[in-house]
C-alpha positions, 0 to 999 in steps of 0.5 A: 533477524529483524522479527526475532528482535521486535523491530517489526513491533516497534515500527508499527508502533511507531507508525500508529502512535506517530501518524500525523508526523510526516517525516516517521511515517516516510520512513516507517513506510520505506522500511516495511517497504524494504524489508518486505522485498524478495522475503516472505517470512517479512511480508507474512509476520509484517501482515500479522502484526498489523502493517497492512492496517496501519499503512492504509490508515496513515494513506488515509490520514496524508491523502494531500501528500503524494510522496506519502501516498507514493510510499503507502502503495510502495508498502502495499504493493511489497506487502502483498506481492505473492503473499496470499495473506496480505492480499486478503487483508488488503482487500478487506480492510480498503487497501483497494480504496487507499491505491485508487485514492492515490491514483485519483489524488494525483492522477498525472503523477506517474511514478506514484500511479505506477505503484498504485497500479502495481499494489492494486494488480498484487490485490487482484490475484484475490478473486474477492478482491477483483470482484471488490475492484469490478464493483468499485470501477477501478478498471476504469480509474486506471485506465484513465489516469494511464492515459492522462500520463500517457498524453503528457 
């Protein structure tokens, strides 16, 4: 229903146009994330309309904001969950870096780290993305973050 009414186009346009407005970004990332849960058609539709790239863009803009990093990782996680199309797009457009930087920026934030790890796990379903992760030492970064959370 949302796909047919142009809601996704408006959502992504708002995210791009108001990318510096924290409230718009927060609500948009939540809407993208929620629309993807158990809905492969929405996942692919959002991916084809640029939701992955828009999500990565706002995560890069708001690296200092743990809430937006969390919501961004949730959106990446849900966009890529069993969706090969979005897994590929995330890997090709900096999704691995976005999730990794979220972990590095807030290594003691257990909720954010969980979402980032889940997003990375979904992205790792692609062999090309798994290779990218190995080249970027993502496993060491995740292990270190999880160790710092467990030690608290």
